Backbone atoms as SQL, in Angstrom:
CREATE TABLE atoms (id INTEGER PRIMARY KEY, chain TEXT, resi INTEGER, resn TEXT, atom TEXT, x REAL, y REAL, z REAL);
INSERT INTO atoms VALUES
  (1, 'A', 1, 'MET', 'N', -1.226, 12.185, 22.583),
  (2, 'A', 1, 'MET', 'CA', 0.064, 11.738, 23.053),
  (3, 'A', 1, 'MET', 'C', 0.962, 11.424, 21.867),
  (4, 'A', 2, 'LEU', 'N', 2.219, 11.802, 21.978),
  (5, 'A', 2, 'LEU', 'CA', 3.177, 11.545, 20.915),
  (6, 'A', 2, 'LEU', 'C', 3.677, 10.112, 20.985),
  (7, 'A', 3, 'THR', 'N', 3.935, 9.552, 19.812),
  (8, 'A', 3, 'THR', 'CA', 4.544, 8.233, 19.784),
  (9, 'A', 3, 'THR', 'C', 6.051, 8.407, 19.972),
  (10, 'A', 4, 'PRO', 'N', 6.726, 7.379, 20.472),
  (11, 'A', 4, 'PRO', 'CA', 8.179, 7.486, 20.644),
  (12, 'A', 4, 'PRO', 'C', 8.873, 7.734, 19.316),
  (13, 'A', 5, 'TYR', 'N', 10.081, 8.284, 19.394),
  (14, 'A', 5, 'TYR', 'CA', 10.852, 8.572, 18.191),
  (15, 'A', 5, 'TYR', 'C', 10.966, 7.298, 17.356),
  (16, 'A', 6, 'PRO', 'N', 10.544, 7.355, 16.092),
  (17, 'A', 6, 'PRO', 'CA', 10.578, 6.145, 15.273),
  (18, 'A', 6, 'PRO', 'C', 12.009, 5.791, 14.866),
  (19, 'A', 7, 'ILE', 'N', 12.386, 4.565, 15.116),
  (20, 'A', 7, 'ILE', 'CA', 13.710, 4.093, 14.741),
  (21, 'A', 7, 'ILE', 'C', 13.531, 2.979, 13.716),
  (22, 'A', 8, 'ASP', 'N', 13.878, 3.256, 12.482),
  (23, 'A', 8, 'ASP', 'CA', 13.800, 2.286, 11.407),
  (24, 'A', 8, 'ASP', 'C', 15.170, 1.615, 11.291),
  (25, 'A', 9, 'ALA', 'N', 15.214, 0.303, 11.441),
  (26, 'A', 9, 'ALA', 'CA', 16.481, -0.425, 11.465),
  (27, 'A', 9, 'ALA', 'C', 17.295, -0.229, 10.184),
  (28, 'A', 10, 'ALA', 'N', 16.640, -0.207, 9.037),
  (29, 'A', 10, 'ALA', 'CA', 17.360, -0.022, 7.776),
  (30, 'A', 10, 'ALA', 'C', 17.959, 1.382, 7.696),
  (31, 'A', 11, 'ARG', 'N', 17.231, 2.371, 8.194),
  (32, 'A', 11, 'ARG', 'CA', 17.746, 3.749, 8.180),
  (33, 'A', 11, 'ARG', 'C', 18.941, 3.880, 9.123),
  (34, 'A', 12, 'VAL', 'N', 18.844, 3.291, 10.301),
  (35, 'A', 12, 'VAL', 'CA', 19.962, 3.322, 11.254),
  (36, 'A', 12, 'VAL', 'C', 21.177, 2.638, 10.643),
  (37, 'A', 13, 'ALA', 'N', 20.974, 1.514, 9.972),
  (38, 'A', 13, 'ALA', 'CA', 22.087, 0.815, 9.326),
  (39, 'A', 13, 'ALA', 'C', 22.735, 1.690, 8.254),
  (40, 'A', 14, 'ALA', 'N', 21.920, 2.404, 7.485),
  (41, 'A', 14, 'ALA', 'CA', 22.458, 3.301, 6.454),
  (42, 'A', 14, 'ALA', 'C', 23.252, 4.445, 7.083),
  (43, 'A', 15, 'LEU', 'N', 22.746, 5.008, 8.178),
  (44, 'A', 15, 'LEU', 'CA', 23.460, 6.078, 8.872),
  (45, 'A', 15, 'LEU', 'C', 24.775, 5.558, 9.457),
  (46, 'A', 16, 'HIS', 'N', 24.755, 4.371, 10.036),
  (47, 'A', 16, 'HIS', 'CA', 25.982, 3.777, 10.583),
  (48, 'A', 16, 'HIS', 'C', 26.994, 3.489, 9.476),
  (49, 'A', 17, 'ALA', 'N', 26.524, 3.069, 8.309),
  (50, 'A', 17, 'ALA', 'CA', 27.428, 2.811, 7.188),
  (51, 'A', 17, 'ALA', 'C', 28.132, 4.102, 6.765),
  (52, 'A', 18, 'ILE', 'N', 27.400, 5.214, 6.745),
  (53, 'A', 18, 'ILE', 'CA', 28.006, 6.515, 6.420),
  (54, 'A', 18, 'ILE', 'C', 29.034, 6.880, 7.486),
  (55, 'A', 19, 'ARG', 'N', 28.666, 6.714, 8.746),
  (56, 'A', 19, 'ARG', 'CA', 29.582, 7.000, 9.857),
  (57, 'A', 19, 'ARG', 'C', 30.866, 6.186, 9.731),
  (58, 'A', 20, 'ASP', 'N', 30.732, 4.918, 9.409),
  (59, 'A', 20, 'ASP', 'CA', 31.895, 4.047, 9.319),
  (60, 'A', 20, 'ASP', 'C', 32.754, 4.345, 8.095),
  (61, 'A', 21, 'ARG', 'N', 32.111, 4.761, 7.005),
  (62, 'A', 21, 'ARG', 'CA', 32.831, 5.063, 5.765),
  (63, 'A', 21, 'ARG', 'C', 33.582, 6.394, 5.851),
  (64, 'A', 22, 'LEU', 'N', 33.097, 7.315, 6.672),
  (65, 'A', 22, 'LEU', 'CA', 33.684, 8.652, 6.793),
  (66, 'A', 22, 'LEU', 'C', 34.061, 8.912, 8.255),
  (67, 'A', 23, 'PRO', 'N', 35.094, 8.235, 8.755),
  (68, 'A', 23, 'PRO', 'CA', 35.444, 8.367, 10.180),
  (69, 'A', 23, 'PRO', 'C', 36.086, 9.712, 10.502),
  (70, 'A', 24, 'GLY', 'N', 36.170, 9.991, 11.789),
  (71, 'A', 24, 'GLY', 'CA', 36.826, 11.205, 12.271),
  (72, 'A', 24, 'GLY', 'C', 35.905, 11.990, 13.170),
  (73, 'A', 25, 'ASN', 'N', 36.503, 12.763, 14.084),
  (74, 'A', 25, 'ASN', 'CA', 35.681, 13.569, 14.994),
  (75, 'A', 25, 'ASN', 'C', 35.910, 15.059, 14.818),
  (76, 'A', 26, 'ASP', 'N', 36.507, 15.457, 13.701),
  (77, 'A', 26, 'ASP', 'CA', 36.710, 16.880, 13.423),
  (78, 'A', 26, 'ASP', 'C', 35.520, 17.427, 12.632),
  (79, 'A', 27, 'ALA', 'N', 35.475, 18.743, 12.507),
  (80, 'A', 27, 'ALA', 'CA', 34.352, 19.402, 11.832),
  (81, 'A', 27, 'ALA', 'C', 34.219, 18.948, 10.379),
  (82, 'A', 28, 'ARG', 'N', 35.336, 18.789, 9.697),
  (83, 'A', 28, 'ARG', 'CA', 35.301, 18.383, 8.289),
  (84, 'A', 28, 'ARG', 'C', 34.644, 17.014, 8.130),
  (85, 'A', 29, 'SER', 'N', 34.995, 16.076, 8.993),
  (86, 'A', 29, 'SER', 'CA', 34.407, 14.740, 8.935),
  (87, 'A', 29, 'SER', 'C', 32.909, 14.785, 9.243),
  (88, 'A', 30, 'GLY', 'N', 32.529, 15.584, 10.228),
  (89, 'A', 30, 'GLY', 'CA', 31.118, 15.725, 10.571),
  (90, 'A', 30, 'GLY', 'C', 30.312, 16.315, 9.429),
  (91, 'A', 31, 'ARG', 'N', 30.872, 17.328, 8.771),
  (92, 'A', 31, 'ARG', 'CA', 30.193, 17.918, 7.607),
  (93, 'A', 31, 'ARG', 'C', 30.028, 16.882, 6.503),
  (94, 'A', 32, 'ALA', 'N', 31.077, 16.114, 6.259),
  (95, 'A', 32, 'ALA', 'CA', 31.032, 15.105, 5.199),
  (96, 'A', 32, 'ALA', 'C', 29.958, 14.063, 5.487),
  (97, 'A', 33, 'ARG', 'N', 29.868, 13.600, 6.730),
  (98, 'A', 33, 'ARG', 'CA', 28.851, 12.609, 7.089),
  (99, 'A', 33, 'ARG', 'C', 27.445, 13.187, 6.961),
  (100, 'A', 34, 'LEU', 'N', 27.258, 14.403, 7.448),
  (101, 'A', 34, 'LEU', 'CA', 25.945, 15.035, 7.371),
  (102, 'A', 34, 'LEU', 'C', 25.525, 15.231, 5.918),
  (103, 'A', 35, 'LEU', 'N', 26.428, 15.722, 5.083),
  (104, 'A', 35, 'LEU', 'CA', 26.109, 15.948, 3.676),
  (105, 'A', 35, 'LEU', 'C', 25.790, 14.637, 2.968),
  (106, 'A', 36, 'GLU', 'N', 26.598, 13.613, 3.205),
  (107, 'A', 36, 'GLU', 'CA', 26.350, 12.306, 2.586),
  (108, 'A', 36, 'GLU', 'C', 24.967, 11.774, 2.978),
  (109, 'A', 37, 'ALA', 'N', 24.623, 11.903, 4.245),
  (110, 'A', 37, 'ALA', 'CA', 23.317, 11.429, 4.711),
  (111, 'A', 37, 'ALA', 'C', 22.183, 12.225, 4.069),
  (112, 'A', 38, 'LEU', 'N', 22.335, 13.532, 3.980),
  (113, 'A', 38, 'LEU', 'CA', 21.301, 14.357, 3.349),
  (114, 'A', 38, 'LEU', 'C', 21.108, 13.969, 1.892),
  (115, 'A', 39, 'GLN', 'N', 22.213, 13.777, 1.198),
  (116, 'A', 39, 'GLN', 'CA', 22.128, 13.474, -0.231),
  (117, 'A', 39, 'GLN', 'C', 21.606, 12.065, -0.494),
  (118, 'A', 40, 'SER', 'N', 21.941, 11.124, 0.355),
  (119, 'A', 40, 'SER', 'CA', 21.537, 9.743, 0.090),
  (120, 'A', 40, 'SER', 'C', 20.205, 9.360, 0.742),
  (121, 'A', 41, 'LEU', 'N', 19.858, 9.988, 1.864),
  (122, 'A', 41, 'LEU', 'CA', 18.645, 9.601, 2.583),
  (123, 'A', 41, 'LEU', 'C', 17.525, 10.631, 2.505),
  (124, 'A', 42, 'GLY', 'N', 17.818, 11.820, 1.996),
  (125, 'A', 42, 'GLY', 'CA', 16.775, 12.827, 1.815),
  (126, 'A', 42, 'GLY', 'C', 16.613, 13.805, 2.961),
  (127, 'A', 43, 'TYR', 'N', 16.783, 13.328, 4.174),
  (128, 'A', 43, 'TYR', 'CA', 16.704, 14.208, 5.342),
  (129, 'A', 43, 'TYR', 'C', 17.475, 13.562, 6.486),
  (130, 'A', 44, 'VAL', 'N', 17.824, 14.368, 7.463),
  (131, 'A', 44, 'VAL', 'CA', 18.484, 13.888, 8.678),
  (132, 'A', 44, 'VAL', 'C', 17.977, 14.741, 9.833),
  (133, 'A', 45, 'THR', 'N', 17.552, 14.102, 10.901),
  (134, 'A', 45, 'THR', 'CA', 17.163, 14.859, 12.084),
  (135, 'A', 45, 'THR', 'C', 18.402, 15.119, 12.933),
  (136, 'A', 46, 'THR', 'N', 18.306, 16.122, 13.786),
  (137, 'A', 46, 'THR', 'CA', 19.434, 16.395, 14.680),
  (138, 'A', 46, 'THR', 'C', 19.676, 15.201, 15.597),
  (139, 'A', 47, 'PHE', 'N', 18.620, 14.529, 15.995),
  (140, 'A', 47, 'PHE', 'CA', 18.726, 13.324, 16.821),
  (141, 'A', 47, 'PHE', 'C', 19.526, 12.247, 16.092),
  (142, 'A', 48, 'GLU', 'N', 19.199, 11.995, 14.821),
  (143, 'A', 48, 'GLU', 'CA', 19.910, 10.986, 14.033),
  (144, 'A', 48, 'GLU', 'C', 21.366, 11.361, 13.837),
  (145, 'A', 49, 'ALA', 'N', 21.614, 12.638, 13.561),
  (146, 'A', 49, 'ALA', 'CA', 22.996, 13.080, 13.338),
  (147, 'A', 49, 'ALA', 'C', 23.851, 12.850, 14.581),
  (148, 'A', 50, 'MET', 'N', 23.300, 13.176, 15.743),
  (149, 'A', 50, 'MET', 'CA', 24.054, 12.984, 16.988),
  (150, 'A', 50, 'MET', 'C', 24.198, 11.504, 17.318),
  (151, 'A', 51, 'ARG', 'N', 23.118, 10.781, 17.225),
  (152, 'A', 51, 'ARG', 'CA', 23.075, 9.406, 17.709),
  (153, 'A', 51, 'ARG', 'C', 23.710, 8.400, 16.772),
  (154, 'A', 52, 'PHE', 'N', 23.467, 8.548, 15.470),
  (155, 'A', 52, 'PHE', 'CA', 23.868, 7.517, 14.520),
  (156, 'A', 52, 'PHE', 'C', 24.979, 7.929, 13.557),
  (157, 'A', 53, 'LEU', 'N', 25.160, 9.247, 13.346),
  (158, 'A', 53, 'LEU', 'CA', 26.244, 9.709, 12.477),
  (159, 'A', 53, 'LEU', 'C', 27.465, 10.159, 13.271),
  (160, 'A', 54, 'ASP', 'N', 27.341, 10.212, 14.590),
  (161, 'A', 54, 'ASP', 'CA', 28.422, 10.660, 15.472),
  (162, 'A', 54, 'ASP', 'C', 28.833, 12.105, 15.164),
  (163, 'A', 55, 'VAL', 'N', 27.832, 12.947, 14.906),
  (164, 'A', 55, 'VAL', 'CA', 28.040, 14.391, 14.758),
  (165, 'A', 55, 'VAL', 'C', 27.527, 14.994, 16.058),
  (166, 'A', 56, 'PHE', 'N', 28.434, 15.304, 16.966),
  (167, 'A', 56, 'PHE', 'CA', 28.070, 15.699, 18.323),
  (168, 'A', 56, 'PHE', 'C', 27.080, 16.858, 18.352),
  (169, 'A', 57, 'ASP', 'N', 27.359, 17.917, 17.592),
  (170, 'A', 57, 'ASP', 'CA', 26.442, 19.059, 17.495),
  (171, 'A', 57, 'ASP', 'C', 26.243, 19.365, 16.016),
  (172, 'A', 58, 'PRO', 'N', 25.154, 18.889, 15.413),
  (173, 'A', 58, 'PRO', 'CA', 24.962, 19.058, 13.977),
  (174, 'A', 58, 'PRO', 'C', 24.652, 20.489, 13.540),
  (175, 'A', 59, 'ARG', 'N', 24.250, 21.349, 14.471),
  (176, 'A', 59, 'ARG', 'CA', 23.864, 22.713, 14.072),
  (177, 'A', 59, 'ARG', 'C', 24.990, 23.482, 13.396),
  (178, 'A', 60, 'PRO', 'N', 26.204, 23.533, 13.961),
  (179, 'A', 60, 'PRO', 'CA', 27.262, 24.261, 13.254),
  (180, 'A', 60, 'PRO', 'C', 27.683, 23.584, 11.956),
  (181, 'A', 61, 'ARG', 'N', 27.613, 22.244, 11.893),
  (182, 'A', 61, 'ARG', 'CA', 27.982, 21.546, 10.651),
  (183, 'A', 61, 'ARG', 'C', 26.994, 21.912, 9.546),
  (184, 'A', 62, 'LYS', 'N', 25.707, 22.001, 9.880),
  (185, 'A', 62, 'LYS', 'CA', 24.692, 22.403, 8.904),
  (186, 'A', 62, 'LYS', 'C', 24.949, 23.830, 8.446),
  (187, 'A', 63, 'LEU', 'N', 25.237, 24.730, 9.376),
  (188, 'A', 63, 'LEU', 'CA', 25.503, 26.123, 9.031),
  (189, 'A', 63, 'LEU', 'C', 26.726, 26.234, 8.121),
  (190, 'A', 64, 'GLU', 'N', 27.764, 25.461, 8.395),
  (191, 'A', 64, 'GLU', 'CA', 28.962, 25.479, 7.547),
  (192, 'A', 64, 'GLU', 'C', 28.641, 24.994, 6.137),
  (193, 'A', 65, 'LEU', 'N', 27.807, 23.973, 6.020),
  (194, 'A', 65, 'LEU', 'CA', 27.410, 23.487, 4.690),
  (195, 'A', 65, 'LEU', 'C', 26.595, 24.539, 3.947),
  (196, 'A', 66, 'VAL', 'N', 25.705, 25.220, 4.653),
  (197, 'A', 66, 'VAL', 'CA', 24.920, 26.290, 4.031),
  (198, 'A', 66, 'VAL', 'C', 25.850, 27.395, 3.539),
  (199, 'A', 67, 'ARG', 'N', 26.832, 27.754, 4.334),
  (200, 'A', 67, 'ARG', 'CA', 27.802, 28.790, 3.928),
  (201, 'A', 67, 'ARG', 'C', 28.620, 28.355, 2.717),
  (202, 'A', 68, 'GLN', 'N', 28.774, 27.037, 2.528),
  (203, 'A', 68, 'GLN', 'CA', 29.469, 26.520, 1.353),
  (204, 'A', 68, 'GLN', 'C', 28.563, 26.482, 0.125),
  (205, 'A', 69, 'GLY', 'N', 27.287, 26.820, 0.311),
  (206, 'A', 69, 'GLY', 'CA', 26.370, 26.895, -0.810),
  (207, 'A', 69, 'GLY', 'C', 25.364, 25.774, -0.920),
  (208, 'A', 70, 'PHE', 'N', 25.341, 24.861, 0.026),
  (209, 'A', 70, 'PHE', 'CA', 24.364, 23.775, -0.020),
  (210, 'A', 70, 'PHE', 'C', 23.014, 24.282, 0.493),
  (211, 'A', 71, 'PRO', 'N', 21.951, 24.068, -0.270),
  (212, 'A', 71, 'PRO', 'CA', 20.627, 24.595, 0.086),
  (213, 'A', 71, 'PRO', 'C', 19.904, 23.698, 1.099),
  (214, 'A', 72, 'ILE', 'N', 20.294, 23.795, 2.349),
  (215, 'A', 72, 'ILE', 'CA', 19.723, 22.944, 3.387),
  (216, 'A', 72, 'ILE', 'C', 18.674, 23.728, 4.158),
  (217, 'A', 73, 'GLU', 'N', 17.508, 23.130, 4.284),
  (218, 'A', 73, 'GLU', 'CA', 16.404, 23.749, 5.016),
  (219, 'A', 73, 'GLU', 'C', 16.240, 23.078, 6.373),
  (220, 'A', 74, 'LEU', 'N', 15.699, 23.814, 7.312),
  (221, 'A', 74, 'LEU', 'CA', 15.367, 23.296, 8.631),
  (222, 'A', 74, 'LEU', 'C', 13.857, 23.215, 8.773),
  (223, 'A', 75, 'HIS', 'N', 13.380, 22.063, 9.195),
  (224, 'A', 75, 'HIS', 'CA', 11.974, 21.855, 9.517),
  (225, 'A', 75, 'HIS', 'C', 11.924, 21.327, 10.944),
  (226, 'A', 76, 'TRP', 'N', 10.799, 21.487, 11.602),
  (227, 'A', 76, 'TRP', 'CA', 10.678, 21.021, 12.986),
  (228, 'A', 76, 'TRP', 'C', 9.761, 19.822, 13.075),
  (229, 'A', 77, 'ARG', 'N', 10.120, 18.880, 13.943),
  (230, 'A', 77, 'ARG', 'CA', 9.293, 17.710, 14.245),
  (231, 'A', 77, 'ARG', 'C', 9.118, 17.650, 15.760),
  (232, 'A', 78, 'HIS', 'N', 7.959, 17.220, 16.187),
  (233, 'A', 78, 'HIS', 'CA', 7.692, 17.010, 17.610),
  (234, 'A', 78, 'HIS', 'C', 7.607, 15.507, 17.838),
  (235, 'A', 79, 'VAL', 'N', 8.509, 15.001, 18.660),
  (236, 'A', 79, 'VAL', 'CA', 8.555, 13.564, 18.934),
  (237, 'A', 79, 'VAL', 'C', 8.793, 13.331, 20.420),
  (238, 'A', 80, 'ALA', 'N', 8.479, 12.137, 20.843),
  (239, 'A', 80, 'ALA', 'CA', 8.789, 11.743, 22.216),
  (240, 'A', 80, 'ALA', 'C', 10.089, 10.954, 22.198),
  (241, 'A', 81, 'THR', 'N', 10.979, 11.246, 23.122),
  (242, 'A', 81, 'THR', 'CA', 12.228, 10.504, 23.227),
  (243, 'A', 81, 'THR', 'C', 12.005, 9.265, 24.092),
  (244, 'A', 82, 'GLU', 'N', 13.084, 8.562, 24.376),
  (245, 'A', 82, 'GLU', 'CA', 12.976, 7.333, 25.164),
  (246, 'A', 82, 'GLU', 'C', 12.322, 7.573, 26.521),
  (247, 'A', 83, 'SER', 'N', 12.460, 8.772, 27.049),
  (248, 'A', 83, 'SER', 'CA', 11.871, 9.088, 28.353),
  (249, 'A', 83, 'SER', 'C', 10.362, 9.285, 28.271),
  (250, 'A', 84, 'GLY', 'N', 9.847, 9.381, 27.049),
  (251, 'A', 84, 'GLY', 'CA', 8.422, 9.604, 26.865),
  (252, 'A', 84, 'GLY', 'C', 8.048, 11.076, 26.854),
  (253, 'A', 85, 'LYS', 'N', 9.012, 11.952, 27.045),
  (254, 'A', 85, 'LYS', 'CA', 8.758, 13.394, 27.066),
  (255, 'A', 85, 'LYS', 'C', 8.806, 13.953, 25.650),
  (256, 'A', 86, 'PRO', 'N', 7.890, 14.866, 25.322),
  (257, 'A', 86, 'PRO', 'CA', 7.901, 15.461, 23.976),
  (258, 'A', 86, 'PRO', 'C', 9.054, 16.449, 23.808),
  (259, 'A', 87, 'HIS', 'N', 9.655, 16.403, 22.630),
  (260, 'A', 87, 'HIS', 'CA', 10.736, 17.324, 22.280),
  (261, 'A', 87, 'HIS', 'C', 10.526, 17.820, 20.858),
  (262, 'A', 88, 'ARG', 'N', 10.987, 19.022, 20.600),
  (263, 'A', 88, 'ARG', 'CA', 11.002, 19.563, 19.247),
  (264, 'A', 88, 'ARG', 'C', 12.419, 19.346, 18.729),
  (265, 'A', 89, 'ILE', 'N', 12.541, 18.602, 17.642),
  (266, 'A', 89, 'ILE', 'CA', 13.865, 18.359, 17.072),
  (267, 'A', 89, 'ILE', 'C', 13.912, 18.901, 15.657),
  (268, 'A', 90, 'GLY', 'N', 15.093, 19.290, 15.235),
  (269, 'A', 90, 'GLY', 'CA', 15.285, 19.794, 13.888),
  (270, 'A', 90, 'GLY', 'C', 15.395, 18.663, 12.891),
  (271, 'A', 91, 'MET', 'N', 14.903, 18.909, 11.687),
  (272, 'A', 91, 'MET', 'CA', 15.045, 17.974, 10.587),
  (273, 'A', 91, 'MET', 'C', 15.617, 18.756, 9.410),
  (274, 'A', 92, 'TYR', 'N', 16.805, 18.349, 8.949),
  (275, 'A', 92, 'TYR', 'CA', 17.461, 19.011, 7.830),
  (276, 'A', 92, 'TYR', 'C', 17.136, 18.265, 6.545),
  (277, 'A', 93, 'ALA', 'N', 16.886, 19.031, 5.491),
  (278, 'A', 93, 'ALA', 'CA', 16.632, 18.460, 4.169),
  (279, 'A', 93, 'ALA', 'C', 17.177, 19.417, 3.129),
  (280, 'A', 94, 'MET', 'N', 17.580, 18.869, 1.990),
  (281, 'A', 94, 'MET', 'CA', 18.017, 19.716, 0.890),
  (282, 'A', 94, 'MET', 'C', 16.788, 20.434, 0.341),
  (283, 'A', 95, 'SER', 'N', 16.948, 21.682, 0.017),
  (284, 'A', 95, 'SER', 'CA', 15.838, 22.484, -0.487),
  (285, 'A', 95, 'SER', 'C', 15.308, 21.905, -1.784),
  (286, 'A', 96, 'ARG', 'N', 14.006, 21.793, -1.871),
  (287, 'A', 96, 'ARG', 'CA', 13.382, 21.296, -3.100),
  (288, 'A', 96, 'ARG', 'C', 13.378, 22.356, -4.188),
  (289, 'A', 97, 'SER', 'N', 13.578, 23.615, -3.792),
  (290, 'A', 97, 'SER', 'CA', 13.568, 24.693, -4.787),
  (291, 'A', 97, 'SER', 'C', 14.927, 24.868, -5.450),
  (292, 'A', 98, 'ALA', 'N', 15.930, 24.123, -4.978),
  (293, 'A', 98, 'ALA', 'CA', 17.263, 24.209, -5.597),
  (294, 'A', 98, 'ALA', 'C', 17.201, 23.615, -7.011),
  (295, 'A', 99, 'GLU', 'N', 18.006, 24.164, -7.894),
  (296, 'A', 99, 'GLU', 'CA', 18.037, 23.667, -9.270),
  (297, 'A', 99, 'GLU', 'C', 18.526, 22.228, -9.297),
  (298, 'A', 100, 'PRO', 'N', 17.823, 21.356, -9.995),
  (299, 'A', 100, 'PRO', 'CA', 18.320, 19.984, -10.138),
  (300, 'A', 100, 'PRO', 'C', 19.655, 19.974, -10.854),
  (301, 'A', 101, 'GLY', 'N', 20.568, 19.177, -10.377),
  (302, 'A', 101, 'GLY', 'CA', 21.878, 19.071, -11.005),
  (303, 'A', 101, 'GLY', 'C', 22.838, 20.189, -10.664),
  (304, 'A', 102, 'ALA', 'N', 22.421, 21.144, -9.847),
  (305, 'A', 102, 'ALA', 'CA', 23.312, 22.238, -9.480),
  (306, 'A', 102, 'ALA', 'C', 24.474, 21.702, -8.670),
  (307, 'A', 103, 'ARG', 'N', 25.637, 22.209, -8.933),
  (308, 'A', 103, 'ARG', 'CA', 26.837, 21.769, -8.210),
  (309, 'A', 103, 'ARG', 'C', 27.169, 22.789, -7.152),
  (310, 'A', 104, 'HIS', 'N', 27.722, 22.296, -6.060),
  (311, 'A', 104, 'HIS', 'CA', 28.105, 23.157, -4.945),
  (312, 'A', 104, 'HIS', 'C', 29.561, 22.894, -4.601),
  (313, 'A', 105, 'ALA', 'N', 30.217, 23.951, -4.131),
  (314, 'A', 105, 'ALA', 'CA', 31.630, 23.827, -3.775),
  (315, 'A', 105, 'ALA', 'C', 31.817, 22.971, -2.555);
């Protein structure tokens, strides 16, 4: 049996701080929040992006960042949501194979 989706209070607070620092509901604001979270927290799940970063659909924002040259990888996690049902959710992380210190547009 899967354990419920883990919610770490400090991580949620960090995600909310990013959301509050970079307000807006347009694509540019969503990309900025997602990128900031990836760079500062190491990874972001699609669940976290929707729930705590206020990025309604993180998939196109991730694709736009990749098209801008950011090396973002997708990994899958299986977790149970509040309903107790198992779900496969995406987890975005910056590629470890990217050159350290590389700059992106």
